[in-house]
C-alpha positions in Angstrom: -88.5 116.2 222.9 -91.6 114.1 222.1 -94.6 114.6 224.4 -95.1 111.1 225.8 -97.8 110.0 228.2 -96.9 108.5 231.6 -98.1 105.1 230.4 -95.8 105.2 227.4 -92.8 106.0 229.6 -93.8 103.2 232.0 -93.9 100.6 229.3 -90.6 101.9 227.9 -88.8 101.8 231.2 -90.5 98.5 232.4 -91.5 96.7 229.2 -93.6 93.6 229.7 -93.1 90.2 228.0 -89.7 90.7 226.5 -88.0 87.4 225.5 -88.4 84.2 223.5 -90.9 81.4 223.4 -89.7 77.8 222.6 -91.9 76.2 219.9 -94.3 79.1 219.5 -97.6 78.6 217.7 -97.2 81.9 215.8 -94.2 84.1 214.9 -94.2 87.4 213.1 -91.3 89.6 212.0 -91.6 93.1 210.5 -89.2 95.9 209.8 -85.5 95.6 209.5 -82.4 96.9 211.2 -81.5 98.8 208.1 -84.7 100.8 208.4 -84.1 101.5 212.1 -87.1 99.5 213.5 -87.6 95.8 213.7 -90.0 93.7 215.7 -90.4 90.0 216.3 -93.6 88.8 218.0 -94.4 85.2 219.1 -97.3 83.6 220.9 -98.3 80.3 222.4 -101.9 79.0 222.7 -103.4 77.0 225.5 -105.7 74.0 225.1 -108.7 76.3 224.8 -107.1 78.3 221.9 -106.3 81.4 224.0 -103.0 83.2 223.9 -101.4 81.9 227.1 -98.0 83.4 226.5 -96.7 86.2 224.2 -93.2 87.6 223.9 -91.5 90.2 221.8 -88.0 91.3 220.7 -87.5 94.7 219.2 -84.9 97.1 218.0 -86.2 100.6 217.9 -87.0 103.8 219.8 -88.9 104.1 223.1 -92.2 104.3 221.3 -91.5 101.0 219.5 -90.6 99.3 222.8 -93.7 100.7 224.6 -96.0 99.8 221.7 -94.7 96.3 221.6 -95.1 95.9 225.3 -98.6 97.3 225.2 -99.6 94.9 222.4 -98.5 91.9 224.3 -100.5 93.0 227.4 -103.6 93.6 225.2 -103.7 90.2 223.4 -102.7 88.0 226.4 -105.8 85.9 227.2 -107.5 86.5 223.8 -108.4 84.0 221.2 -106.7 84.4 217.8 -109.9 85.7 216.4 -110.1 88.4 219.1 -106.5 89.3 218.7 -107.0 89.7 215.0 -109.4 92.6 215.6 -106.8 94.6 217.6 -105.8 97.7 215.6 -102.9 100.1 215.9 -105.3 102.6 217.2 -106.1 100.2 220.1 -102.4 100.1 220.9 -102.1 103.8 220.9 -105.2 104.3 223.0 -104.0 101.7 225.5 -100.9 103.9 226.0 -102.9 107.0 226.4 -101.9 108.2 222.9 -98.7 108.5 220.9 -97.2 111.5 219.2 -98.3 111.6 215.5 -94.7 111.2 214.4 -94.5 107.9 216.3 -97.7 106.3 215.2 -95.7 104.0 212.8 -94.6 102.2 216.0 -98.2 101.1 216.7 -98.6 100.2 213.1 -95.5 98.0 213.3 -97.1 96.2 216.2 -100.3 95.6 214.3 -98.3 94.2 211.3 -96.2 91.9 213.5 -99.4 90.5 215.0 -100.9 90.0 211.6 -97.8 88.2 210.5 -97.8 86.0 213.6 -101.4 85.0 213.1 -100.7 84.3 209.4 -97.8 82.0 210.3 -100.1 80.2 212.9 -102.6 79.6 210.2 -100.0 78.4 207.7 -100.6 81.2 205.3 -97.0 82.3 205.2 -93.6 80.8 206.1 -93.0 81.1 209.9 -91.3 84.3 210.8 -91.5 85.8 207.3 -93.6 88.7 206.2 -93.3 89.2 202.5 -93.7 92.7 200.9 -96.9 92.8 199.0 -97.1 95.2 196.0 -94.7 97.5 194.4 -92.2 99.2 196.7 -92.8 103.0 196.8 -90.3 104.0 199.5 -87.0 102.2 198.9 -85.4 103.8 202.0 -87.8 102.0 204.4 -89.2 99.3 202.1 -92.8 100.6 202.2 -95.1 99.3 199.5 -97.9 101.0 197.7 -100.4 98.7 199.4 -99.2 99.8 202.9 -99.6 103.5 201.9 -103.1 102.9 200.5 -104.0 101.2 203.8 -102.8 104.1 205.8 -104.9 106.4 203.7 -108.1 104.3 203.9 -107.9 102.8 207.3 -105.9 105.4 209.3 -107.2 108.5 207.7 -103.8 109.7 206.5 -104.6 112.5 204.0 -101.3 114.2 203.7 -97.7 113.1 202.9 -96.7 114.1 206.4 -99.4 111.9 208.0 -98.4 108.9 205.8 -94.7 109.4 206.9 -95.8 109.4 210.5 -97.7 106.1 210.1 -95.5 104.2 207.6 -92.1 106.1 207.5 -92.5 106.3 203.7 -91.0 109.6 202.6 -89.0 110.0 205.8 -85.6 109.1 204.2 -84.2 110.7 201.0 -87.6 112.1 200.0 -87.3 110.8 196.5 -90.6 108.9 196.8 -92.7 112.0 197.9 -94.1 112.6 194.3 -95.1 108.9 194.1 -96.8 109.2 197.5 -98.7 112.3 196.4 -99.9 110.4 193.3 -101.2 107.6 195.5 -102.9 110.1 197.7 -104.6 111.8 194.8 -105.7 108.4 193.3 -107.1 106.9 196.5 -108.8 110.1 197.8 -110.3 110.5 194.3 -111.7 106.9 194.5 -113.1 107.5 197.9 -114.7 110.8 196.8 -116.6 109.0 193.9 -118.0 106.2 196.1 -121.7 106.5 196.4 -122.9 107.6 199.9 -124.6 104.8 201.9 -128.3 105.1 202.1 -129.4 107.0 205.2 -131.1 105.0 207.8 -134.6 105.9 208.6 -135.1 107.5 212.0 -136.1 104.9 214.6 -138.6 105.3 217.4 -137.2 104.4 220.9 -139.1 101.1 220.8 -137.8 100.2 217.3 -134.2 101.1 218.4 -134.4 98.9 221.5 -135.8 96.0 219.5 -133.1 96.3 216.8 -130.4 96.5 219.5 -131.7 93.4 221.2 -132.0 91.6 217.8 -128.4 92.5 216.9 -127.2 91.2 220.3 -129.1 87.9 219.9 -128.1 87.2 216.2 -124.7 89.0 215.7 -123.0 89.4 219.1 -124.1 86.7 221.6 -123.2 83.7 219.4 -119.6 84.9 219.0 -119.2 85.5 222.7 -120.7 82.1 223.6 -118.2 80.4 221.4 -115.5 81.5 223.9 -117.6 80.8 227.0 -118.9 84.4 227.4 -122.2 86.1 227.1 -123.9 89.5 227.2 -127.2 90.9 228.4 -128.9 94.1 227.5 -129.7 96.1 230.7 -131.0 99.4 229.5 -131.0 102.0 226.7 -130.7 105.7 227.6 -130.8 107.7 224.4 -127.7 106.6 222.5 -126.2 105.0 225.6 -126.5 101.2 225.6 -125.9 99.6 229.0 -125.0 95.9 229.0 -123.8 93.3 231.5 -121.0 90.9 230.6 -121.5 87.3 231.7 -119.6 84.1 231.8 -116.0 84.3 230.7 -116.5 87.9 229.7 -117.2 89.0 233.3 -114.1 90.5 234.8 -112.1 89.6 231.7 -109.0 91.9 231.5 -109.8 92.7 227.9 -113.5 93.2 228.3 -113.3 96.9 227.3 -111.8 95.9 223.9 -114.7 93.4 223.5 -117.2 96.1 224.2 -115.7 98.7 221.9 -114.2 96.5 219.1 -116.9 93.9 218.8 -120.2 94.9 220.5 -120.1 98.6 219.7 -118.9 98.0 216.2 -121.7 95.6 215.5 -124.3 98.0 216.9 -122.9 100.8 214.8 -123.2 98.6 211.7 -126.7 97.3 212.3 -128.4 100.0 214.4 -126.8 103.5 214.6 -123.2 104.9 214.5 -124.2 107.2 217.4 -124.5 104.4 219.9 -122.1 104.2 222.8 -121.8 100.8 224.7 -121.0 100.9 228.4 -120.9 98.1 231.0 -123.4 98.1 233.9 -121.8 99.5 237.1 -122.5 98.2 240.6 -124.4 101.3 241.3 -126.7 100.9 238.3 -127.2 97.3 239.2 -128.3 98.1 242.8 -130.5 101.0 241.7 -132.2 98.8 239.1 
């Protein structure tokens, strides 16, 4: 028996946003009934370019249903650009975690979202997601490109982990040697990459100045495009306290904005050790 969280069980027993949308703006289909899992995701945008409605139809296990339900809750109210940054790890974290053997369900959700966004932009025929690259696992139709992405993006460094995330190798097993070859090649390429230059140690004043500069030039303009804003409140060691303003204030997906956009930008431009938190009412009063 898989060890499921209560939130996974809740979204399995009471899935949100099942159904069909008439004349959707974006449609994505991934998987197949022959492979045991299939997902169809569709969304509709409002006049401001935000996802006003999202529905899914799926054939699969409880994890597939829960992951699809969670994904629709996460992206509802987002712009397409915000939804594009949602990862399979975000889906798993929203559910309080998934068993490793079921991570492919969250990956399927991410791929369906990517396909729906691609169809909205006219990059691919509506509802179609073509296989890109040479097929490695014939049983489940998994390509070499998908396996490489699991290695690089999801940290899958064993055949078992790749199977958990992509299902490749989970059928007849005939593709396992090919998966091992891909693993050896990609991990070899990663090992030979030059290490990034180490950042010089910043004084507290330099760190605060660089955080403020990054917020002003890299973060605030993106938030303001969607009617939101952000203000730096304080810096305590590696803890960056901010206040969300405008449309970002009380937004149901504000935590994803903090982690997936604000924190990521600060990691890139300042330090990977920074943790971004929203100002609490207590902190506001004490300030």
